[in-house]
Phi, psi and omega in degrees: 000130186288163180298325177294319181283340179290309176313307186296315179298319178295315173304323178291316181303314179305315182292339175285335191294317177305316189286330183294324183302323183293323183296329187290345174303331185289344174264009187299325185290316179299315178302306188296324181290317176299321185293312179300306186298316181297310180300324184278000172265114172306137177207062174301156179305131184079007175223051186257011185299324182287316175301315181299319180292326175293312183304318177296323182294321182287328179299311182293321181295333178265007172086022171286152184258154177056038176292134189197165167255155170245188190291343176262009187060026162296141171253130184223143171221156181245126173262102188299137174277169187270356179289174174303127193301326180287342182250359180299133166270173185231130183243124182265126178241124184233137170227140179280144187270338190272161176228170178277359196257130182291148182298349182278343184283147176290116184257027173301136177251142178245139181253126169243175186301333191241333192229156163251134186233135177163164175299121174081010181294321181280325188226081012217049180299319173303317181296316180293322180297331175294317176297317181286338183263336190302312188296321178293320178300314178300322187283313184291330179267001181051056178253082193283146179234131172285336186271155171279142169258120179269105179268121196223117170268109183272131170268167172053053179263319190274160165047233181297344178296330173050041177058029184289330178293314173296317181303313185290316179303311182301323183290326184260348186290138181257354187263113179297136188254126180285322179205168177227148172230126176262119188251122176242154177301320186222156358253143174300141188102336179290129178233097179265124181238343186232149173254125177280154169290136189220137166235115180258130182207177174223144175247118178252117172261126178228127175274120184288154183309318179278018178304141185261097181289341182277351180299146175309314180271015182295128176226145174283179181295330174298307177304314186295317185286333173293325175297320182297317180299318178300313186285325178293322174297339175270003172286131185286121175244142181280154173284326175228129350302151185297133181213150178203159170243126180252125178263110191273311182203157175231130169234131186192149173072167179230342186203178184283314192257019181236134179290125184293133178254001187206128174217150173236123175252126174255133185211164173226140171250127184237137177197153176287348181247127181296317178307323176292318174303320173296317184288324176293317181299322179290320179295319179299318181295311185300319180299320179297313180302307181305307183298322175302318177292323183282328190260342191057028169255164175276119176238099188253129174267123171242121175277123184262320185205157171221152175224139169271144176285156180165178172152196183253159179294150175301334177271000175308139182306316182301317187284323180294321179292315178296317175303324181286324173293316180297328177292316180298335181262010182055044173262114174304132183272133167224120181259133185209142171295166184223150169240022182258213186311326179311319184300327178295317175301319178300313177304324188269001179068030180258121183298132185205159178223162175251127173246141166266146186256335180206194179252137179236160179222161173063034184303144176065022175243169177285353176251024179303138180225137179247135178289105188283338180290342181260000187293318174310322179293308182307312185296318178298323172298318177295313178300326183287325176292314177304311181296323182295312178304304180312321186266004175086007181287340179256009168294150178303137184287000000 
């Protein structure tokens, strides 16, 4: 197809999307049913099996072929394209199965006229509902694709999971992927094309049983971990390339009147430069060694995960076409780097982006809520991007 015909065909596609959004209201009930059922199944990292089984059942019910589990309990199904079987390309669409919420919490989901409310509905109940609903959506809207869609519910994505589910799948997958799409519940307008360099770790402070509490410099674990925070915040970081240290959580102590003997600090170092991440990591290790020597307590650094920076250019055809599709749907654009599934595509050399489906509030709380009135816009965005990839509009010019 000539460049001129490509531009004309893509313009036609863009003009279809606002009208398509109206038709998507008809699948609202199906989407919400999938969202509620998936969100109400607890799936903390490393314990996603029950949710994975339900998603595979949904894949089978909507006619996906080769639905299966792998050794990481990832669940995959293939939506066959309509092109010549030997010439079909493959587009991989992934949403993570796991959540931050313990199975002991009440996972009940509440629906209001505008919102769905419950733990994990944004991260990533909405994303999984997209996977479960997409095959039916394509059929009902008569939205043909020549390419195969590989739909993947990935395990072990969050925290200590370290994206091991997707990493395993990409390492062992034998179907070449033309492009990848990472589906997150929020936020609509998000377009992630880069993975930042990242080190995720925890610092564990332990006061030994033989600790001399009578010493003038004796301090409990709370005071020591506070000292770690103070010293970490003093690490010099440049404004460019963008870099930051995120203090995620501190756990310590049991009572008002007992000196804590154990504390844990969880943190992330993020930067557009891998050298800065490495330098900050070395500084943090020095802080732990120095404080341990000074206090005679154990101050241990455990590295949970690392990411290397990378991604595709803002001028890449996949990014340009996606931006144009978002503009056609009046979706405000926010470009932000990611440390999630996108980084695995980057490592594998597959052009990929991360998209949000709706707007969420009270994130990472048991009252997390997703705006269901914006779901049709998010789905129209996804269908537009899939069509653009499938029709060759996102290939290198």
